[in-house]
N, C-alpha and C positions, 0 to 999 in steps of 0.2 A: 504493500500500500504506500502510495505517495501522499504525504500530509503537508499541509500548508498552515503555518501559524502567522497571523498578522498582528503587528503592533506598530502603528504608523507615526507615533509621536516622538518622544525624546529619549535620550540616552538612559536616564533612570527608569523610565517606563519599560524599556526593553529588558533591562536587568531584572525588573520585578516579574517579567514574564518567564524568566529562566526555569523555575520549578515546573511550570506547566509545559514548557517545551520538552523538558526531560521526560515527563509523563507521556507525551505524544511520541517521543523518540523510542520509548520502550516497546511500542506496538506498531511502529511504522518502519518501512524499509528505507525511507528517505524523507527528510524533513527540510522544507524550505521555510525560511523566515522572511516574510515580506515586511519591510520597515521603511521609515523615512530616512533622509540623509543624516539627520542628527542622531538617530538611533543606530545607524549602521556600525559604528565602531564598537558599540556594546554587543550587537548581534554577533559579531565575529569572535567575541570572547565566550559565548555561551556553549557549554557542552550539549551535544545532541543535535546541533545545527549542521546540516550537510551543505546547505547552499543559502546564501544571503541575496535576496532580491530587493533592490532599493528603488523606491518610488516616492516622489514628492507629491503628497495628496493635496487636493484643493480644499479639504475640509479639516485639516489638522495643522498644527504649528502656529507660530506667532506671525509669520509672513507667508501665508499659503499662496501658491501660484494660481493663476487663472485656470479655468477649465479649458483643456486643450484636447480636442477629439483625437488628433494624431497620437498624442502622448498616451491617452487611454487605450487606443488601439494597440500600441506597442506593449503596454502592460498586459492586455488580454492575451496577446500572442505569447507572452512569456510564462503565463501561469499554466502549470501542468500538475494537477492534484486530484486525488480521489476523495479527499476530505479536507475541510478547512475549519480552523478555530479562529474566530475574529475576536481579538482581545481589545477592549476599550476601557477607558476610565469610567467611573460610575456616572459621570455627567455627560458622556458622549454616546452618540448613536452608532451602532454597528451597521446600520442598514445601507448607507451608501457603499461601503466596502462589500457587503453581501451582494448587492445588486451587480457590482462589477464581477464578482466571483461567479455568480450565476451566468452572466454573459460569457465568461471564460469557459463555461462548461463544467464547473465543479459540482458534482452531484450531491454532496453532503456538506452542509454548512451549519455550524453551531455558534451561538453568541448569546451574551446577556442582552435582553431587550425588554424595555417597558412598553415601547411602542409596538402596535400590532404589525408583525412582519409580513403578512400575506404569505406568498409562496417563497419568500427569500431565505427563510431559515427552516432547517429540518429539526433542530433543537433550539427552542426558545427558552432560555434559562433565566431565572430571576435570582439575582445575587442577594446574599444576606445583607441586611440593611447597614451593618457597621463593619463589614469585612475589610481587612487590609487588602490592598490591590493584589499582592502576591497570593493571598488566600482565595480571593475571588477568582483569579485566573485558574488556580488549581481546582476549585469547585466546578467551574465551567468545563474544564478538561474531563473531569470525572463524569459529569452529566453527558458528555459527548462520547463516552466509552473509553476514556484514557485515564484510568485510576492512577493515583500517585504511587510511585515506586520507591521512594526514598524518604528522607527526613523533611523534604519540602523547603529546605533553606536555600537562600541565594547562593549561587556558585558560578565561578568563571574558570576557564582553562588556566592551568598553572602559569604564573607570570614568568617572563624570560629570566634565565639565570645569567650570572656573570656581571652585567652592568649594574653599578650601585650609585645612581645619581644622588641619592640622599647621603652618601658617605657612610662612615663607620660609627658604631655606637648607637645607643638608644635615642629615640627622638619622638616628638609629637608633631603631627601634621596640622597646619592651619590652612584651610581652603576658603579664602574670603569671597570668592565670586558666587554668583547664582544665575540661573537662566533669565530671571526677571528681577528688577530692583526691589520689589516688595518682599522678596524672600531673602534678601542679603542683609547681614549685619553691616553697619556703616564701616567704611575703611578706617576711620579714626579709632573706633572701638577695636577692630581687628589688630591694628598696630599696637594699641595699648595692651592687648592680650599677649602679643608676641613679647613685648617688653617685660610684662609680669611673669610670663612663663620662663623666659631666660633668666630673669632675676631670681626665680625660684630654683634655678639649677638645671632646667630642662633644655635640651637641644631642640630647636624648632626648625621644621622644614615647611616652607610656604609653597603651595601648588596652585596652578591656574592654567587656563588655556592660552592659545597663541594670541588672542585678542585681549588678554588680561595682564600683559607684562608690566605695564605702568602700575597697575593696581598691586601686583605681587611685590614689585620692587619697593613701593611705598610701605606696604605692610611689613615686609622683611626688615626694612630700615637698617640694613647692614648688620643686624643681630642674628638673622636666621639665614639658612640656606634658601636661596630663591630659585625655584624650579619653574617659574612661570613661563609657559610656552616651550618647555624643554622636554616634555614627555608626551608620547602618544598614549592611547588607552591602555595597552598592555603594560607599558612602562609605569604608568600611573598606578595600575593595579599592584605592581611590584613595590612601589614606594609605599602605598597604603598598607600592603601586607606586612611590611617591615616596621610599621609604626606601633608604638605603645597605645596610641589613641589618636583619633582624628576629630578635629573641630571644624564643623561645616554647617551650612544652612541646609534647607530642604532642596537638595540639588543632586545631580547624578553621582558625583564623587562620594556623597554620603552613602548611597546605595552600593557603590562599588566597594567602599570600605566594608560594608556589611557582607558583601559577597566574598571577601577574602578573610572574614572573621575578625575584623578589627573593631574594638569598641568605638562608639561615636558620641561626642558631645554635640547634640543637635540644636542649633539655633533656629528654632522652628517658628516661622511666622504663620499664624493660623488662617491665612487666606484660603488654604485648603485644610481639611481636617487631619490632625496628626494620627488619628486612629486608622486612617487609610494609607498614610504616606510616611509614617515614622520609619527610622531604620529598622529593618526586619531581621529578627533572629539572632541579634548580637546584643550584648550589654550596651545600654545607651541611656543618656539623660537628656530630657527635653528642657531647654531653656527658652523663655519667652512667654508672654502673657497669652494663654490660649483662649481667653475670654475677651480679648480686645475687640473694639468696634469693627475691625476689619474681618472678623472671623467668618469664614465661609463665603467671602465675597469673590474669591478667585481673581482678585485684583492683581494686575501686573505692576502697577505703581501704587505705593502706599496711599490710601485715601485719607489718612489721618495725619495731621501735621506733627512732625517730630518723630514719626515712625516708632510710636511708644511700645508696640508689641515686642520689639527687639532691642531698641536702644535704651530701655530701662535695665537691660542685662549689662553688668559691668565686667571688666576684665578680670577682676578678682572672683566673680561668680564662675567664670570659665576656668580659672586656675583651680578652684575648689572642685569643680566637676571633673576636670582631668585627673586630679589627685585621687578622687573617689573611684573612678573607673580603672585607673592603672593599679590601684591597690587591690581591687577585686578581680582583676583579669588573671 
């Protein structure tokens, strides 16, 4: 059987699909993961994936492309599957993806859907009201005939050996960036945390993407190892795997830390619910006011002056949280 799993949005979303992908892979001869361009680096890290198909969907992402008939036709020609699992967040509809998969000739499609799917779905599943995204994906896979086969934790392929961009000795990672500003601790607070962590005797490594070099340089402040823009996804996994603890917002690297088993101090803005998006399956501490006025808004920019849900968290709060997680790890 050829199986297709779709998760069309971000890096972290694809990582959270990993346990469900492994469940599908246990019963399929070949698994293709259909994902968006931001999720593709994560897709290539997942055990059980034989092929990664990348497509920029007009209904997901922060800057979705226009609908293009030729682009859709190319996608339809690329799909070859006997069964498909359409994974979406709790607030998204799977039906546009299901329609395209039907047009591509996929005979069996399963998804979570509150909307009436007509003939688009063979399994219309209703997710548990407060399920974590990773659990919801596993529940759907089981309803579609792919029961879980392991502990259900996040997992990635083993990081590359040899290269040690973080250097030698124990360290804590601080990842200051986030996919949207509403989910990020302020750069000033991050820089203060680096100063306090180093003053407490901890070696700190600051990570970030290619577009975050200015941010990571500021946060590192000459006190920490600055790896901004210097790691691909697999190298970042290795850096996070070697850390005693990771300090990050609700962003892809927090889920990657969980996938390599590293504890997370999660600076969690409640614009999306922590019960669905917190670090999964590892020791973690949530910092931030989960009852702030922005809670549940899915805002990309903080709608409340001063960003109080996160900027009431102090650098010393982070140091205490790191100490607690490292002590129990």
